[in-house]
MIMARPA-939425 format. One record per residue (C-alpha): y negated, z, x negated; residue in one letter. Coordinates in steps of 0.5 Angstrom, whole numbers, plus 500, padded with zeros to 3 digits. Layout:
BEGIN
YZXA/...
This chain:
BEGIN
080466541X/087468539X/093464538X/100466540X/105468535X/109462532X/114461527X/111454525X/107457520X/103453514X/109452510X/113450516X/108445518X/107442511X/115441511X/115438517X/109433516X/112431509X/119430512X/115425517X/112421512X/119421508X/122418514X/117413515X/117410508X/124410508X/126407515X/120402515X/123398510X/130398513X/126396520X/123390516X/129388512X/133388519X/128384523X/128379517X/136378517X/138383512X/144388513X/147394510X/154393508X/157400508X/164398505X/161395499X/154400499X/150393498X/145390502X/146383504X/143377508X/145374515X/146367517X/145363523X/150359528X/148353532X/152351537X/152345542X/157342546X/158338552X/159340558X/152344558X/155349562X/161351558X/162358556X/162360548X/166366545X/165369538X/171373536X/173374543X/166376545X/162372551X/156370549X/151370555X/147364553X/147357555X/148351551X/145349546X/144356543X/142359536X/146366534X/141369529X/143375524X/150374524X/154378518X/157373513X/164372514X/169369519X/169368526X/173365531X/169360536X/172358542X/168354547X/172353554X/170351562X/175351568X/178344568X/177342561X/181343554X/179349550X/176348543X/177353538X/176354531X/175359526X/168358522X/165361516X/158364516X/154364510X/148368508X/141365508X/145359511X/146356518X/153354521X/152348525X/157346530X/155340534X/157333537X/163337541X/165334547X/171338551X/176333554X/178334561X/185337562X/189333567X/195330569X/196323568X/196318574X/197311575X/191306573X/196300574X/203298577X/206292580X/213293582X/215286582X/214285575X/217288569X/212289563X/214287556X/208288552X/201291552X/195289548X/189294548X/182292546X/179295540X/175299545X/180300550X/176297556X/181292557X/189291557X/193285556X/199285560X/205281559X/210281564X/217277566X/218274573X/223268575X/224266567X/217266566X/212270561X/206272565X/200274561X/194278565X/188281563X/186288566X/179290566X/179298566X/172298568X/172295575X/180295576X/180287576X/186283574X/186276571X/192271570X/191268563X/197264562X/204263565X/209261559X/217259559X/220266558X/223263551X/216261548X/214264542X/207267543X/202272539X/196275542X/190278537X/184282539X/178282535X/177289531X/169288533X/168286540X/172284546X/174277544X/181275544X/186269543X/193267545X/196263540X/203259542X/208255538X/210248541X/217246543X/218242536X/214248532X/209243529X/203245532X/200251535X/196252541X/190257540X/186259546X/180263545X/176267550X/172273551X/174279556X/168280559X/168273561X/175270562X/173264566X/170261560X/175259554X/177254549X/184251547X/185248541X/191244538X/192246531X/197243526X/202248523X/204248515X/207252510X/201256509X/200262514X/196261520X/193268520X/186269524X/180272521X/175275526X/167274525X/164281524X/157280527X/158275532X/154274539X/160270541X/167269540X/168267533X/174266529X/176263522X/183260521X/187255516X/189248518X/193245512X/188244507X/182246511X/179253513X/176252520X/171256525X/173256532X/168258538X/167257545X/163251543X/167247538X/171247532X/168246525X/171245518X/168250513X/172249507X/177245503X/182249499X/189248496X/190253491X/191260495X/193262502X/190269501X/183268503X/177271507X/170269509X/164274509X/159275514X/155270510X/160265511X/162265503X/169264502X/173269497X/180267495X/185271491X/190268486X/194274482X/190279480X/183275481X/178275487X/173270486X/168267490X/166260492X/161256496X/162250501X/159245495X/164248490X/171246488X/175253488X/178251482X/171251478X/170257482X/176261479X/174259471X/166261472X/167268470X/160270474X/164269481X/170273479X/173280480X/179281475X/183287477X/187289471X/190295474X/193291480X/201291480X/202289487X/202282490X/196281495X/198280502X/191279505X/184280504X/182285509X/174286508X/169285503X/162288502X/157289497X/160295495X/168294495X/174290497X/179292501X/186288500X/193289503X/199289500X/206289503X/206297502X/199299501X/192298503X/188298496X/180298495X/177296489X/170298487X/166291485X/161294480X/167297476X/173293478X/177300479X/182301484X/184306489X/192305493X/193308499X/200309501X/199306508X/200300512X/197300518X/189300520X/183300525X/176299524X/171303528X/165300529X/161306531X/162309524X/163303521X/169305517X/176303517X/182308519X/188307515X/195311517X/202312515X/207316519X/205322515X/197321513X/191319516X/185316511X/178313512X/175308508X/167308509X/162302507X/160305501X/168305498X/168313499X/175314501X/177321505X/184324507X/183326514X/189329515X/197330513X/202331518X/209331519X/208328526X/210321525X/203318527X/204311530X/197309532X/190311532X/184310536X/177312535X/175316541X/167317541X/161315536X/162322532X/168320529X/173324534X/180320534X/186320538X/193320535X/199317538X/205321534X/212322536X/211328541X/205325545X/198324544X/193329541X/186328539X/183330532X/176332530X/176330522X/169334521X/172340524X/179339523X/181341530X/187338534X/188338541X/194336545X/193331551X/200329553X/207331551X/212326551X/215319549X/209314548X/211306547X/203303547X/197307548X/189306548X/183309549X/177307553X/171310550X/166311555X/169315560X/174318555X/180315558X/187315555X/191309557X/199309555X/
């Protein structure tokens, strides 16, 4: 048999064979490294490891863009083999406000973007109006489910409770126009009280009730004195429970009755904790007493007192006490004290609200927003020039609604993302958390 002549002689075939072998041994490791997340950084001439981005948001049919490139996958999604660096993440859906943030991807790490809820992009609509009344005050409940509306009509003040879930409205009080009154919502549930001063200013009438069942209420008449009649709501209670002072007695008032708890003479700065133990403040000392102790004896007992040597301000009120820390309020500042070390931290702010979902106190001044956690960790969440006037929790993940000089915006402290909700002057605002309804 004769073969046709060819230019591929034995030498050429050997070169071809060894070239294929070389290509295999060079490309195989590259392909393997590529498949397990390695990339070549041609600019630096080095090999780098990729990272992962995990994204989840509501609604699930929202569209995700990474640095302007549409991701044709449904949420939740996992983007693997991403070269380390900065990316612009955008999540959008028609009828919702776009959520956008710059994120950093690091090698061998997963960047999680989760608990994102897009907010509907809607114009404000009236939820309640009455043409025959002039609203003078609005008091929202802590979770925004209810509003107390105060209006004037025919030389009377009318106090009404508006249920934003059912749109029902109840008239609670009708008072003469010149009556001094105050309304106090519990920071922990939907309980509230209304207090009014008598004509001779010697007594105070206090009505306590739950917004869920406004027909069930209890009214008490308390003697007024030189001490401040502030109210402290019980943190963990199955029914409306509030503590207050009447003369030398600290009392508990509920829908079931009135009960004396302590007799005190030496302090008007007091706090009753979740175990109903009494804490008092005298100068730079916080001390604990019990129902069978004379407070002056407790003050002398070193085991029951916390002396704050660095305290330079007069305390106006004890806000909260737990096993780790104490929160105090002075005329200008919020002060926290670590119980183990007696070290204090001063926050230059005076407004605060409790967030039951995250168990943190939100504290703000016109220019700064802080968080005080249960373990006494304190975080500066934001510093702004927007002149903050109010802050409300929006959901269980720590997203907040901030009212400022320009209107209303949402703020996500975890991702440091803000979104404008409404532009314009806002006198009073509230947030109904379940449907994410903003009332103002």
